[in-house]
DSSP file (Angstrom, degrees, kcal/mol; ACC not computed):
  #  RESIDUE AA STRUCTURE BP1 BP2  ACC     N-H-->O    O-->H-N    N-H-->O    O-->H-N    TCO  KAPPA ALPHA  PHI   PSI    X-CA   Y-CA   Z-CA
    1    1 A M              0   0    0      0, 0.0     2,-0.1     0, 0.0     0, 0.0   0.000 360.0 360.0 360.0 134.6    0.0    0.0    0.0
    2    2 A N        -     0   0    0      1,-0.1     2,-0.4     0, 0.0    98,-0.0  -0.459 360.0-128.0 -74.3 145.2    1.3    3.5   -0.9
    3    3 A T        -     0   0    0    116,-0.2     2,-0.5    -2,-0.1   142,-0.2  -0.803  16.8-135.0 -95.1 134.1    1.9    6.0    1.9
    4    4 A I  E     -A  144   0A   0    140,-2.2   140,-3.4    -2,-0.4     2,-0.3  -0.755  15.9-151.1 -88.9 131.1    0.3    9.4    1.4
    5    5 A Q  E     -AB 143 118A   0    113,-3.5   113,-2.4    -2,-0.5     2,-0.4  -0.774  12.0-164.1 -99.0 146.4    2.5   12.3    2.3
    6    6 A K  E     -AB 142 117A   0    136,-2.7   136,-2.2    -2,-0.3     2,-0.4  -0.992  10.4-171.4-135.1 141.6    1.1   15.6    3.6
    7    7 A I  E     -AB 141 116A   0    109,-2.7   109,-3.0    -2,-0.4     2,-0.3  -0.990   7.6-173.7-127.9 139.7    2.4   19.1    3.9
    8    8 A S  E     +AB 140 115A   0    132,-2.8   132,-2.7    -2,-0.4     2,-0.3  -0.976  14.6 145.6-131.9 145.8    0.6   21.9    5.7
    9    9 A F  E     - B   0 114A   0    105,-2.1   105,-2.8    -2,-0.3     2,-0.5  -0.970  41.5-104.8-165.1 174.8    1.5   25.6    5.9
   10   10 A I  E     -AB 137 113A   0    127,-2.7   127,-2.0    -2,-0.3   103,-0.2  -0.946  26.6-164.1-115.7 130.0    0.1   29.1    6.2
   11   11 A I        -     0   0    0    101,-2.9   124,-0.0    -2,-0.5   125,-0.0  -0.690  40.8 -79.7-102.8 161.7    0.0   31.6    3.2
   12   12 A P        -     0   0    0      0, 0.0     2,-1.3     0, 0.0    -1,-0.1  -0.351  40.0-126.8 -59.9 140.5   -0.6   35.3    3.5
   13   13 A N  S    S+     0   0    0     67,-0.1     2,-0.3    -3,-0.0    99,-0.1  -0.721  73.2  74.8 -90.0  88.9   -4.2   36.2    3.9
   14   14 A G  S    S-     0   0    0     -2,-1.3    67,-0.4    97,-0.3     4,-0.2  -0.970  84.9 -46.6-173.8-175.1   -4.5   38.7    1.1
   15   15 A W  S    S+     0   0    0     -2,-0.3     2,-0.3    65,-0.1    65,-0.2  -0.390  78.0  81.9 -70.9 147.8   -4.7   39.5   -2.6
   16   16 A G  B    S-G   79   0B   0     63,-1.4    63,-2.2    -2,-0.1     3,-0.1  -0.990  88.5 -67.7 157.0-159.5   -2.3   37.9   -5.0
   17   17 A Q     >  +     0   0    0     -2,-0.3     4,-2.5    61,-0.2     3,-0.3  -0.330  67.7 144.4-118.3  45.2   -1.5   34.8   -7.0
   18   18 A Y  H  >  +     0   0    0     61,-0.3     4,-2.4     1,-0.2     5,-0.2   0.853  66.8  53.3 -61.9 -39.5   -0.9   32.6   -3.9
   19   19 A L  H  > S+     0   0    0      1,-0.2     4,-2.0     2,-0.2    -1,-0.2   0.907 111.8  47.3 -63.0 -39.0   -2.3   29.4   -5.3
   20   20 A Y  H  > S+     0   0    0     -3,-0.3     4,-2.6    53,-0.2    -2,-0.2   0.932 111.9  49.8 -64.3 -45.3   -0.1   29.7   -8.3
   21   21 A H  H  < S+     0   0    0     -4,-2.5    -2,-0.2     1,-0.2    -1,-0.2   0.839 111.8  49.5 -64.3 -32.5    3.0   30.4   -6.1
   22   22 A V  H  < S+     0   0    0     -4,-2.4    -1,-0.2    -5,-0.2    -2,-0.2   0.915 123.9  28.1 -68.7 -44.1    2.2   27.4   -3.9
   23   23 A L  H >< S+     0   0    0     -4,-2.0     3,-2.1    -5,-0.2     4,-0.4   0.592  90.1  96.7 -99.1 -13.2    1.8   25.0   -6.9
   24   24 A S  G >< S+     0   0    0     -4,-2.6     3,-1.2     1,-0.3     4,-0.3   0.778  75.2  64.7 -55.1 -32.8    4.0   26.4   -9.6
   25   25 A P  G 3  S+     0   0    0      0, 0.0    -1,-0.3     0, 0.0     3,-0.2   0.750 108.3  41.4 -63.4 -19.9    7.1   24.1   -8.8
   26   26 A I  G X> S+     0   0    0     -3,-2.1     4,-1.5     1,-0.1     3,-1.3   0.398  80.2 103.7-106.4   3.6    5.1   21.1   -9.8
   27   27 A K  T <4 S+     0   0    0     -3,-1.2    -1,-0.1    -4,-0.4    43,-0.1   0.818  92.5  36.6 -59.5 -29.8    3.3   22.4  -12.9
   28   28 A D  T 34 S+     0   0    0     -4,-0.3    -1,-0.3    -3,-0.2    -2,-0.1   0.474 111.4  62.2 -98.0  -3.1    5.7   20.4  -15.2
   29   29 A M  T <4 S+     0   0    0     -3,-1.3     2,-0.3    94,-0.0    -2,-0.2   0.685 102.7  51.5 -90.4 -21.0    5.9   17.4  -12.9
   30   30 A V     <  -     0   0    0     -4,-1.5     2,-0.3    93,-0.0    73,-0.0  -0.781  56.2-177.8-120.0 158.7    2.3   16.5  -13.0
   31   31 A D        +     0   0    0     -2,-0.3    60,-0.9    71,-0.1     2,-0.3  -0.983  37.4  73.3-150.0 150.3   -0.3   15.8  -15.7
   32   32 A G  E    S-C   90   0A   0     -2,-0.3    34,-1.3    58,-0.3     2,-0.5  -0.992  78.6 -39.8 146.8-153.5   -3.9   15.0  -15.5
   33   33 A T  E     -CD  89  65A   0     56,-2.4    56,-2.5    -2,-0.3     2,-0.4  -0.956  42.3-147.3-119.3 127.6   -7.3   16.6  -14.8
   34   34 A W  E     -CD  88  64A   0     30,-3.4    30,-2.3    -2,-0.5     2,-0.5  -0.776  10.3-162.0 -90.7 134.0   -7.9   19.1  -12.0
   35   35 A E  E     -CD  87  63A   0     52,-3.0    52,-2.7    -2,-0.4     2,-0.5  -0.975   3.4-159.3-115.6 131.4  -11.3   19.1  -10.3
   36   36 A V  E     +C   86   0A   0     26,-2.5     2,-0.3    -2,-0.5    50,-0.2  -0.941  28.8 136.9-113.0 126.0  -12.3   22.2   -8.3
   37   37 A Y  E     +C   85   0A   0     48,-2.4    48,-2.4    -2,-0.5    -2,-0.0  -0.976  41.3  49.3-158.0 167.9  -15.0   21.9   -5.7
   38   38 A G        +     0   0    0     -2,-0.3     2,-0.1     1,-0.2     3,-0.1   0.630  65.4 158.2  75.0  13.9  -16.0   22.9   -2.2
   39   39 A T        -     0   0    0     46,-0.1    -1,-0.2    45,-0.1    45,-0.2  -0.458  48.6 -99.7 -72.9 145.5  -15.2   26.5   -2.7
   40   40 A A        -     0   0    0     43,-0.8     7,-1.8     7,-0.1     2,-0.5  -0.251  33.6-129.4 -64.2 149.4  -16.9   28.9   -0.4
   41   41 A I  E     +H   46   0C   0      5,-0.2     2,-0.4     6,-0.1     5,-0.2  -0.879  25.0 178.7-105.2 129.8  -20.0   30.7   -1.6
   42   42 A I  E >  S-H   45   0C   0      3,-2.6     3,-2.1    -2,-0.5     6,-0.1  -0.990  76.5 -15.7-128.1 121.7  -20.4   34.5   -1.2
   43   43 A G  T 3  S-     0   0    0     -2,-0.4     3,-0.1     1,-0.3    -1,-0.1   0.780 125.7 -58.2  58.2  27.3  -23.6   36.1   -2.6
   44   44 A G  T 3  S+     0   0    0      1,-0.3    -1,-0.3     3,-0.0     2,-0.3   0.416 120.5  94.3  85.2  -3.0  -24.4   33.0   -4.6
   45   45 A L  E <  S-H   42   0C   0     -3,-2.1    -3,-2.6     1,-0.1    -1,-0.3  -0.761  87.5 -82.7-117.1 165.6  -21.1   33.0   -6.5
   46   46 A Q  E     -H   41   0C   0     -2,-0.3     2,-1.8    -5,-0.2    -5,-0.2  -0.362  45.7-112.5 -66.2 148.2  -17.7   31.3   -6.0
   47   47 A A  S    S+     0   0    0     -7,-1.8    35,-0.9    36,-0.2     2,-0.5  -0.321  77.9 115.0 -86.4  56.1  -15.5   33.2   -3.5
   48   48 A W        -     0   0    0     -2,-1.8     8,-1.9     8,-0.4     2,-0.4  -0.994  45.6-170.7-119.0 130.3  -12.8   34.3   -5.9
   49   49 A Q  B     -I   55   0D   0     -2,-0.5    31,-0.4    31,-0.4     6,-0.2  -0.964  15.3-134.4-130.7 137.4  -12.6   38.0   -6.3
   50   50 A D    >   -     0   0    0      4,-2.1     3,-1.8    -2,-0.4    29,-0.2  -0.324  36.7 -98.0 -84.5 173.8  -10.7   40.2   -8.6
   51   51 A I  T 3  S+     0   0    0     27,-0.4    -1,-0.1     1,-0.3    28,-0.1   0.718 118.5  63.4 -66.5 -22.6   -8.7   43.3   -7.6
   52   52 A N  T 3  S-     0   0    0      2,-0.2    -1,-0.3     1,-0.0     3,-0.1   0.407 117.1-108.0 -83.4   3.8  -11.5   45.7   -8.6
   53   53 A G  S <  S+     0   0    0     -3,-1.8     2,-0.5     1,-0.3    -2,-0.1   0.520  76.3 135.6  84.0   4.9  -13.8   44.2   -5.9
   54   54 A E        -     0   0    0      1,-0.0    -4,-2.1     2,-0.0     2,-0.4  -0.751  58.0-124.3 -87.6 128.6  -16.0   42.4   -8.5
   55   55 A I  B     +I   49   0D   0     -2,-0.5     2,-0.4    -6,-0.2    -6,-0.2  -0.611  36.7 178.2 -77.2 125.1  -16.9   38.8   -7.6
   56   56 A V        -     0   0    0     -8,-1.9     2,-1.0    -2,-0.4    -8,-0.4  -0.990  30.3-135.9-131.9 134.2  -15.8   36.5  -10.4
   57   57 A D        +     0   0    0     -2,-0.4     3,-0.4     1,-0.2   -10,-0.1  -0.785  24.1 177.8 -89.0 100.3  -16.0   32.7  -10.6
   58   58 A L        +     0   0    0     -2,-1.0     2,-0.6     1,-0.2    -1,-0.2   0.706  69.8  65.1 -75.7 -19.2  -12.7   31.8  -12.0
   59   59 A F        +     0   0    0     -3,-0.1    -1,-0.2     3,-0.0   -23,-0.1  -0.455  66.4 149.2-109.2  61.4  -13.4   28.1  -11.9
   60   60 A D        +     0   0    0     -2,-0.6     2,-0.2    -3,-0.4    -3,-0.0  -0.931  67.5  36.9-130.7 108.0  -16.3   27.6  -14.3
   61   61 A P  S    S-     0   0    0      0, 0.0     0, 0.0     0, 0.0     0, 0.0   0.401  89.2-139.5 -75.4-177.9  -16.2   24.8  -15.6
   62   62 A R  S    S+     0   0    0     -2,-0.2   -26,-2.5   -27,-0.1     2,-0.4   0.464  79.2  69.3 -95.2  -3.8  -15.0   22.7  -12.6
   63   63 A Y  E     +D   35   0A   0    -28,-0.2     2,-0.3   -30,-0.0   -28,-0.2  -0.961  59.0 173.7-121.0 135.0  -12.6   20.5  -14.6
   64   64 A F  E     -D   34   0A   0    -30,-2.3   -30,-3.4    -2,-0.4     2,-0.1  -0.990  32.4-119.0-139.0 144.0   -9.3   21.6  -16.1
   65   65 A S  E  >  -D   33   0A   0     -2,-0.3     4,-2.6   -32,-0.2   -32,-0.2  -0.409  42.9-105.4 -68.0 161.4   -6.4   20.0  -17.9
   66   66 A N  H  > S+     0   0    0    -34,-1.3     4,-2.2     1,-0.2     5,-0.2   0.920 122.1  48.8 -56.5 -45.3   -3.1   20.6  -16.0
   67   67 A Q  H  > S+     0   0    0      1,-0.2     4,-2.2     2,-0.2    -1,-0.2   0.918 112.5  47.0 -62.9 -45.0   -2.0   23.2  -18.6
   68   68 A D  H  > S+     0   0    0      2,-0.2     4,-2.3     1,-0.2    -1,-0.2   0.880 110.2  54.1 -65.6 -37.7   -5.4   25.1  -18.5
   69   69 A F  H  X S+     0   0    0     -4,-2.6     4,-2.1     2,-0.2    -2,-0.2   0.949 113.2  40.8 -61.7 -50.1   -5.4   25.1  -14.6
   70   70 A F  H  X S+     0   0    0     -4,-2.2     4,-2.2     1,-0.2     5,-0.2   0.855 113.0  54.9 -70.1 -33.6   -1.9   26.7  -14.4
   71   71 A S  H  X S+     0   0    0     -4,-2.2     4,-2.6    -5,-0.2    -1,-0.2   0.915 109.3  48.5 -62.7 -41.9   -2.6   29.1  -17.2
   72   72 A L  H  X S+     0   0    0     -4,-2.3     4,-1.6     1,-0.2    -2,-0.2   0.924 112.5  47.4 -63.7 -45.3   -5.7   30.3  -15.4
   73   73 A L  H  < S+     0   0    0     -4,-2.1   -53,-0.2     1,-0.2    -1,-0.2   0.863 116.8  43.6 -65.1 -35.6   -3.9   30.7  -12.1
   74   74 A M  H  < S+     0   0    0     -4,-2.2    -2,-0.2     1,-0.2    -1,-0.2   0.875 114.2  47.8 -78.0 -37.9   -1.0   32.6  -13.8
   75   75 A S  H  < S+     0   0    0     -4,-2.6     2,-1.2    -5,-0.2    -2,-0.2   0.715  91.5  83.6 -79.9 -20.0   -3.2   34.8  -16.0
   76   76 A S     <  -     0   0    0     -4,-1.6     3,-0.1    -5,-0.2    -1,-0.1  -0.725  69.7-164.2 -84.2  99.1   -5.5   35.9  -13.2
   77   77 A R        +     0   0    0     -2,-1.2     2,-0.4     1,-0.2    -1,-0.2   0.889  65.6  14.6 -57.4 -51.5   -3.4   38.7  -11.8
   78   78 A M  S    S+     0   0    0     -3,-0.1   -27,-0.4   -61,-0.1     2,-0.3  -0.986  71.1 150.1-133.3 125.3   -5.0   39.2   -8.4
   79   79 A Y  B     -G   16   0B   0    -63,-2.2   -63,-1.4    -2,-0.4     2,-0.5  -0.954  34.7-132.2-146.3 167.2   -7.5   37.0   -6.7
   80   80 A Y        -     0   0    0    -31,-0.4     2,-0.6    -2,-0.3   -31,-0.4  -0.976  15.3-149.2-127.2 116.1   -8.4   36.1   -3.1
   81   81 A V        +     0   0    0     -2,-0.5   -33,-0.1   -67,-0.4     3,-0.1  -0.766  21.1 170.4 -88.7 118.0   -8.8   32.5   -2.1
   82   82 A V        -     0   0    0    -35,-0.9    29,-2.9    -2,-0.6     2,-0.3   0.912  65.1 -43.0 -87.6 -59.1  -11.4   32.0    0.6
   83   83 A S        +     0   0    0    -36,-0.2   -43,-0.8    27,-0.2    -1,-0.4  -0.972  67.5 143.4-163.7 161.5  -11.5   28.2    0.6
   84   84 A G  E     - E   0 108A   0     24,-2.1    24,-2.7    -2,-0.3     2,-0.4  -0.910  38.2-118.0 171.1 164.8  -11.6   25.3   -1.8
   85   85 A K  E     -CE  37 107A   0    -48,-2.4   -48,-2.4    -2,-0.3     2,-0.5  -0.992  23.4-171.4-124.8 126.8  -10.6   21.8   -2.7
   86   86 A F  E     -CE  36 106A   0     20,-3.1    20,-3.0    -2,-0.4     2,-0.5  -0.973   6.7-173.5-124.3 116.6   -8.4   21.2   -5.8
   87   87 A S  E     -CE  35 105A   0    -52,-2.7   -52,-3.0    -2,-0.5     2,-0.6  -0.938  10.3-157.9-120.1 130.1   -7.9   17.6   -6.8
   88   88 A L  E     -CE  34 104A   0     16,-3.3    16,-1.7    -2,-0.5     2,-0.5  -0.927   4.0-165.2-108.6 121.2   -5.6   16.3   -9.5
   89   89 A K  E     -C   33   0A   0    -56,-2.5   -56,-2.4    -2,-0.6    14,-0.1  -0.923  26.5-122.0-102.6 125.0   -6.2   12.9  -11.0
   90   90 A S  E >   -C   32   0A   0     -2,-0.5     3,-1.3    12,-0.5   -58,-0.3  -0.326   4.4-135.5 -67.1 144.2   -3.3   11.6  -13.0
   91   91 A S  T 3  S+     0   0    0    -60,-0.9    -1,-0.1     1,-0.2   -59,-0.1   0.679 109.7  54.5 -70.0 -15.7   -3.8   10.7  -16.6
   92   92 A L  T 3  S+     0   0    0    -61,-0.3    -1,-0.2    10,-0.1    -2,-0.1   0.342  80.8 136.5 -96.2   5.0   -1.8    7.6  -15.8
   93   93 A E    <   -     0   0    0     -3,-1.3     2,-0.6     9,-0.1     8,-0.2  -0.251  56.2-130.1 -60.7 134.3   -4.1    6.6  -12.9
   94   94 A N  B >   -J   97   0E   0      3,-0.5     3,-1.3     6,-0.3     6,-0.3  -0.771  15.1-142.5 -81.8 120.7   -5.0    2.9  -12.7
   95   95 A K  T 3  S+     0   0    0     -2,-0.6     3,-0.2     1,-0.3    -1,-0.1   0.713  97.7  51.2 -62.9 -22.2   -8.7    2.9  -12.3
   96   96 A T  T 3  S+     0   0    0      1,-0.2     2,-0.5     2,-0.0    -1,-0.3   0.659 113.0  45.5 -89.7 -15.3   -8.7   -0.1   -9.9
   97   97 A D  B X   -J   94   0E   0     -3,-1.3     3,-2.1     1,-0.1    -3,-0.5  -0.865  64.4-170.2-130.0  98.1   -6.1    1.5   -7.6
   98   98 A K  T 3  S+     0   0    0     -2,-0.5    -1,-0.1     1,-0.3    -3,-0.1   0.672  86.1  59.7 -63.5 -17.5   -6.7    5.1   -6.8
   99   99 A L  T 3  S+     0   0    0     19,-0.0     2,-0.4    -6,-0.0    -1,-0.3   0.464  82.2 102.6 -90.6  -0.6   -3.3    5.5   -5.1
  100  100 A N  S <  S+     0   0    0     -3,-2.1    -6,-0.3    -6,-0.3   -10,-0.2  -0.663  77.5   9.7 -83.8 135.3   -1.4    4.5   -8.3
  101  101 A G  S    S-     0   0    0     -2,-0.4     2,-0.7    -8,-0.2    18,-0.2  -0.195 112.8 -33.1  89.6 175.1    0.1    7.4  -10.2
  102  102 A A        +     0   0    0    -71,-0.1   -12,-0.5    17,-0.1     2,-0.4  -0.590  65.7 174.0 -74.2 113.2    0.5   11.1   -9.3
  103  103 A Y        +     0   0    0     -2,-0.7    16,-0.8    -4,-0.2    17,-0.5  -0.974   3.2 178.8-122.0 136.8   -2.4   12.1   -7.2
  104  104 A L  E     -EF  88 118A   0    -16,-1.7   -16,-3.3    -2,-0.4     2,-0.4  -1.000  11.3-173.4-142.3 136.3   -2.6   15.5   -5.5
  105  105 A E  E     -EF  87 117A   0     12,-2.3    12,-2.3    -2,-0.4     2,-0.5  -0.995   4.6-170.1-133.0 129.5   -5.1   17.1   -3.3
  106  106 A V  E     -EF  86 116A   0    -20,-3.0   -20,-3.1    -2,-0.4     2,-0.5  -0.972   2.0-172.4-120.2 126.5   -4.9   20.8   -2.2
  107  107 A I  E     -EF  85 115A   0      8,-2.8     8,-2.4    -2,-0.5     2,-0.5  -0.981   3.3-167.7-121.7 124.9   -7.3   22.2    0.4
  108  108 A V  E     -EF  84 114A   0    -24,-2.7   -24,-2.1    -2,-0.5     2,-0.4  -0.948  11.5-176.4-110.3 129.8   -7.4   25.9    1.2
  109  109 A T  E >>  - F   0 113A   0      4,-2.5     4,-2.5    -2,-0.5     3,-1.8  -0.976  60.1  -4.3-129.5 139.4   -9.2   26.9    4.4
  110  110 A D  T 34 S-     0   0    0     -2,-0.4   -27,-0.2     1,-0.3    -1,-0.1   0.793 114.3 -74.4  52.3  35.5  -10.0   30.4    5.9
  111  111 A S  T 34 S+     0   0    0    -29,-2.9   -97,-0.3     1,-0.2    -1,-0.3   0.467 130.5  47.0  65.7   3.4   -8.0   32.2    3.2
  112  112 A A  T <4 S+     0   0    0     -3,-1.8  -101,-2.9   -30,-0.2     2,-0.5   0.587  81.1  88.4-144.3 -28.3   -4.7   31.2    4.8
  113  113 A Y  E  <  -BF  10 109A   0     -4,-2.5    -4,-2.5  -103,-0.2     2,-0.5  -0.714  49.8-171.9 -92.8 126.9   -4.4   27.5    5.7
  114  114 A V  E     -BF   9 108A   0   -105,-2.8  -105,-2.1    -2,-0.5     2,-0.4  -0.968   7.8-178.3-121.3 127.6   -3.1   25.1    3.0
  115  115 A D  E     -BF   8 107A   0     -8,-2.4    -8,-2.8    -2,-0.5     2,-0.4  -0.994   6.8-177.3-122.4 127.4   -3.0   21.3    3.3
  116  116 A I  E     -BF   7 106A   0   -109,-3.0  -109,-2.7    -2,-0.4     2,-0.4  -0.989   0.6-177.1-127.6 131.3   -1.6   19.3    0.4
  117  117 A S  E     +BF   6 105A   0    -12,-2.3   -12,-2.3    -2,-0.4     2,-0.3  -0.964   9.6 156.5-128.6 148.5   -1.4   15.5    0.2
  118  118 A S  E     -BF   5 104A   0   -113,-2.4  -113,-3.5    -2,-0.4   -14,-0.2  -0.980  44.2-135.3-160.2 155.4    0.0   13.2   -2.4
  119  119 A V  S    S+     0   0    0    -16,-0.8     2,-0.7    -2,-0.3  -116,-0.2   0.513  87.1  90.7 -87.8  -7.8    1.4    9.6   -2.8
  120  120 A D     >  -     0   0    0    -17,-0.5     4,-1.8     1,-0.2     3,-0.4  -0.808  60.8-163.7 -96.6 111.1    4.3   11.1   -4.8
  121  121 A D  H  > S+     0   0    0     -2,-0.7     4,-2.7     1,-0.2     5,-0.2   0.834  89.6  59.0 -60.1 -34.6    7.3   11.9   -2.6
  122  122 A K  H  > S+     0   0    0      2,-0.2     4,-2.3     1,-0.2    -1,-0.2   0.880 104.9  49.8 -65.0 -37.4    8.8   14.1   -5.3
  123  123 A I  H  > S+     0   0    0     -3,-0.4     4,-2.4     2,-0.2    -2,-0.2   0.946 113.1  45.1 -65.0 -49.1    5.7   16.3   -5.4
  124  124 A I  H  X S+     0   0    0     -4,-1.8     4,-2.5     1,-0.2    -2,-0.2   0.902 112.9  51.7 -63.5 -40.7    5.7   16.8   -1.6
  125  125 A S  H  X S+     0   0    0     -4,-2.7     4,-2.5     2,-0.2    -1,-0.2   0.923 111.1  47.0 -61.9 -44.7    9.5   17.5   -1.6
  126  126 A A  H  X S+     0   0    0     -4,-2.3     4,-2.0     1,-0.2    -2,-0.2   0.896 114.3  47.4 -64.5 -40.0    9.2   20.1   -4.3
  127  127 A L  H  X S+     0   0    0     -4,-2.4     4,-2.4     2,-0.2    -2,-0.2   0.856 111.1  51.6 -70.5 -34.9    6.2   21.8   -2.5
  128  128 A Y  H  X S+     0   0    0     -4,-2.5     4,-2.2     2,-0.2    -2,-0.2   0.956 111.2  46.5 -64.6 -50.7    8.1   21.7    0.8
  129  129 A T  H  X S+     0   0    0     -4,-2.5     4,-2.5     1,-0.2    -2,-0.2   0.901 113.9  49.5 -58.1 -42.4   11.2   23.4   -0.7
  130  130 A N  H  X S+     0   0    0     -4,-2.0     4,-2.6     2,-0.2    -1,-0.2   0.909 107.7  53.1 -63.9 -43.5    9.0   25.9   -2.4
  131  131 A A  H  X>S+     0   0    0     -4,-2.4     5,-2.2     2,-0.2     4,-0.6   0.903 111.7  46.6 -60.3 -41.2    7.1   26.7    0.8
  132  132 A V  H ><5S+     0   0    0     -4,-2.2     3,-1.0     1,-0.2    -2,-0.2   0.946 113.8  47.7 -63.8 -48.4   10.4   27.3    2.6
  133  133 A N  H 3<5S+     0   0    0     -4,-2.5    -2,-0.2     1,-0.3    -1,-0.2   0.827 110.6  51.9 -63.1 -33.0   11.7   29.5   -0.3
  134  134 A Q  H 3<5S-     0   0    0     -4,-2.6    -1,-0.3    -5,-0.2    -2,-0.2   0.610 112.2-121.0 -78.6 -12.2    8.4   31.5   -0.4
  135  135 A G  T <<5 +     0   0    0     -3,-1.0    -3,-0.2    -4,-0.6    -2,-0.1   0.739  49.3 169.0  77.8  23.2    8.6   32.2    3.4
  136  136 A F      < -     0   0    0     -5,-2.2     3,-0.3    -6,-0.2     2,-0.2  -0.316  30.0-118.2 -65.1 155.8    5.3   30.5    4.2
  137  137 A E  E    S+A   10   0A   0   -127,-2.0  -127,-2.7     1,-0.2    -1,-0.1  -0.573  77.1  14.5-102.1 159.1    4.7   30.0    7.9
  138  138 A N  E    S-     0   0A   0   -129,-0.2     2,-0.4    -2,-0.2    -1,-0.2   0.869  73.6-170.8  51.0  49.6    4.2   26.9   10.1
  139  139 A I  E     +     0   0A   0     -3,-0.3     2,-0.3  -130,-0.1  -130,-0.2  -0.579  10.9 169.5 -75.4 125.1    5.4   24.4    7.6
  140  140 A E  E     -A    8   0A   0   -132,-2.7  -132,-2.8    -2,-0.4     2,-0.3  -0.980  16.9-163.4-136.4 147.7    4.7   20.8    8.7
  141  141 A T  E     +A    7   0A   0     -2,-0.3     2,-0.3  -134,-0.2  -134,-0.2  -0.926  13.0 167.7-126.8 155.9    4.9   17.4    7.0
  142  142 A E  E     -A    6   0A   0   -136,-2.2  -136,-2.7    -2,-0.3     2,-0.4  -0.984  30.8-120.1-159.7 159.0    3.5   14.0    7.9
  143  143 A E  E     -A    5   0A   0     -2,-0.3     2,-0.5  -138,-0.2  -138,-0.2  -0.864  21.5-161.7-102.0 139.1    2.9   10.6    6.6
  144  144 A I  E      A    4   0A   0   -140,-3.4  -140,-2.2    -2,-0.4    -2,-0.0  -0.987 360.0 360.0-121.0 126.1   -0.6    9.2    6.4
  145  145 A S              0   0    0     -2,-0.5    -1,-0.1  -142,-0.2  -140,-0.1   0.483 360.0 360.0 -75.7 360.0   -1.1    5.4    6.1
């Protein structure tokens, strides 16, 4: 059985491209389909907001290729992440074993707390090094059986 690795840390609670800065080191390491769900609702729309104060749902549709996901995060200059769950299913995934292949799950809570889990040690290692380099706070890692 594969062991799931997890990294947790705190990002600044503010405007920016923080989700891109968190995940950019792995954009060329992974491939597959990103599913976005569980994002907080404000006024009936998704809780992603542009710099002009206009509420905009950046994640419509809810499924993105890896390239489209990172292009969206990079091209959206300023946004505010309230909460959400971002799950990457590898294009190489064996349908009978969900832990086979690069699997990644990112959970953002309360605009600042980030939890990332994966069965791929290289992904967690790259994200850990990046979190340190970005100066994110309270960086912790753990293994989950």
